[in-house]
C-alpha positions as CSV (number, residue, x, y, z in Angstrom):
1,M,26.6,-56.8,0.9
2,R,22.9,-57.0,1.6
3,G,23.4,-55.3,4.9
4,R,25.1,-52.3,3.3
5,I,22.3,-51.9,0.7
6,W,19.7,-51.8,3.6
7,I,21.8,-49.3,5.5
8,I,22.1,-47.1,2.4
9,I,18.3,-47.4,1.7
10,S,17.5,-46.6,5.4
11,I,19.8,-43.6,5.5
12,S,18.4,-42.4,2.2
13,M,14.8,-42.6,3.4
14,F,15.8,-40.9,6.6
15,V,17.5,-38.0,4.8
16,A,14.5,-37.8,2.3
17,G,12.1,-37.6,5.3
18,L,14.2,-34.8,6.9
19,I,14.3,-32.8,3.6
20,L,10.6,-33.2,2.9
21,S,9.5,-32.3,6.5
22,S,11.7,-29.2,6.6
23,C,10.6,-27.8,3.2
24,Q,7.0,-27.1,4.3
25,P,5.4,-23.9,3.2
26,P,4.7,-21.4,6.0
27,S,1.4,-21.7,7.5
28,A,-1.2,-19.3,6.0
29,M,-2.1,-16.3,8.0
30,S,-5.7,-15.5,8.6
31,E,-7.2,-12.3,7.1
32,E,-7.1,-10.7,10.5
33,E,-3.4,-11.5,11.0
34,T,-2.6,-10.3,7.5
35,A,-4.4,-7.0,8.1
36,T,-2.6,-6.5,11.4
37,Y,0.7,-7.2,9.8
38,Q,0.1,-4.8,7.0
39,K,-1.1,-2.1,9.4
40,A,2.0,-2.5,11.5
41,H,4.2,-2.3,8.5
42,R,2.5,0.9,7.2
43,D,2.8,2.4,10.7
44,S,6.5,1.6,11.0
45,M,7.2,3.0,7.5
46,K,5.2,6.2,8.2
47,N,7.0,6.7,11.5
48,A,10.4,6.1,9.9
49,N,9.6,8.6,7.1
50,M,7.6,11.1,9.2
51,R,10.0,14.0,8.4
52,E,9.9,13.3,4.7
53,C,6.1,12.8,4.8
54,T,5.6,16.2,6.4
55,K,7.9,17.8,3.9
56,F,6.3,16.4,0.8
57,L,2.8,17.0,2.1
58,S,3.6,20.6,2.7
59,F,5.2,21.0,-0.8
60,A,2.2,19.3,-2.5
61,N,-0.3,21.4,-0.7
62,E,1.6,24.6,-1.6
63,Y,1.8,23.6,-5.3
64,Y,-1.9,22.7,-5.2
65,K,-2.9,26.1,-3.8
66,N,-0.8,27.8,-6.5
67,K,-2.6,25.7,-9.1
68,N,0.6,24.0,-10.2
69,Y,-1.1,20.6,-10.4
70,E,1.7,18.6,-12.0
71,D,4.3,19.5,-9.3
72,A,1.6,18.9,-6.7
73,L,1.1,15.4,-8.1
74,K,4.8,14.7,-8.0
75,N,4.9,15.5,-4.3
76,Y,1.7,13.5,-3.6
77,R,3.2,10.5,-5.4
78,K,6.2,10.8,-3.0
79,L,3.8,10.4,-0.1
80,F,2.6,7.1,-1.7
81,E,6.1,5.9,-2.3
82,L,7.1,6.6,1.3
83,Q,3.9,4.8,2.4
84,C,2.8,7.9,4.3
85,V,-0.8,7.8,3.3
86,D,-3.0,6.2,5.9
87,G,-6.4,6.9,7.4
88,D,-5.0,10.1,9.0
89,L,-3.7,11.6,5.8
90,A,-6.3,10.1,3.4
91,K,-8.5,13.2,3.7
92,D,-5.7,15.5,3.0
93,V,-4.4,13.5,0.0
94,F,-6.9,11.7,-2.0
95,V,-9.3,14.6,-2.6
96,Y,-6.4,16.9,-3.7
97,V,-4.8,14.2,-5.9
98,G,-8.2,13.5,-7.6
99,N,-8.9,17.2,-8.0
100,S,-5.4,17.8,-9.5
101,F,-6.0,15.0,-12.0
102,R,-9.4,16.6,-12.8
103,E,-7.8,20.0,-13.4
104,L,-5.4,18.3,-15.8
105,N,-8.3,16.7,-17.6
106,Q,-7.3,13.2,-16.6
107,L,-10.7,12.1,-15.3
108,D,-10.0,8.4,-15.2
109,S,-7.1,9.0,-12.8
110,A,-9.2,11.4,-10.8
111,I,-12.0,8.8,-10.4
112,Y,-9.4,6.2,-9.4
113,Y,-8.1,8.3,-6.6
114,Y,-11.5,9.3,-5.4
115,D,-12.3,5.6,-5.2
116,E,-9.1,4.8,-3.4
117,G,-9.9,7.6,-0.9
118,L,-13.3,6.1,-0.3
119,K,-11.7,2.8,0.7
120,F,-9.9,4.6,3.5
121,I,-12.7,6.9,4.5
122,P,-16.0,5.7,3.1
123,E,-18.0,8.2,5.1
124,D,-16.3,11.3,3.6
125,I,-19.1,13.2,2.0
126,Y,-16.8,15.7,0.2
127,L,-14.8,12.9,-1.4
128,R,-18.0,11.1,-2.5
129,Q,-19.5,14.4,-3.9
130,S,-16.2,15.1,-5.8
131,K,-16.4,11.7,-7.4
132,I,-20.0,12.1,-8.4
133,Y,-19.6,15.7,-9.6
134,R,-16.4,15.0,-11.6
135,S,-17.7,11.9,-13.3
136,E,-20.8,13.5,-14.8
């Protein structure tokens, strides 16, 4: 009887050890690995949605030129949903989104998008000037 108890205890400890060792959280990625992963994800999403990205950017720009800011914003939002906006499109999107919100007298949203654009392209003078001019 004692032998069976020891066998059961030994097997239980072995199984518990297997369970505990296999339930480890994934190792944390460094900031550089996380940034690389996020960039690769954005690039793959943009490539997969390239046709849609081009279409919505074209629509948004046309609505913006025609001063139809609400419809322009709907199309710019589609670009964000499809994850099209990256460093390449940032200059063509953030300024116009901010300006559209400004034209609709939604200055808090305008400033938010100017700030978001400056995260992508901090050296963009027009974006910086638009933010300063619009927030006065």
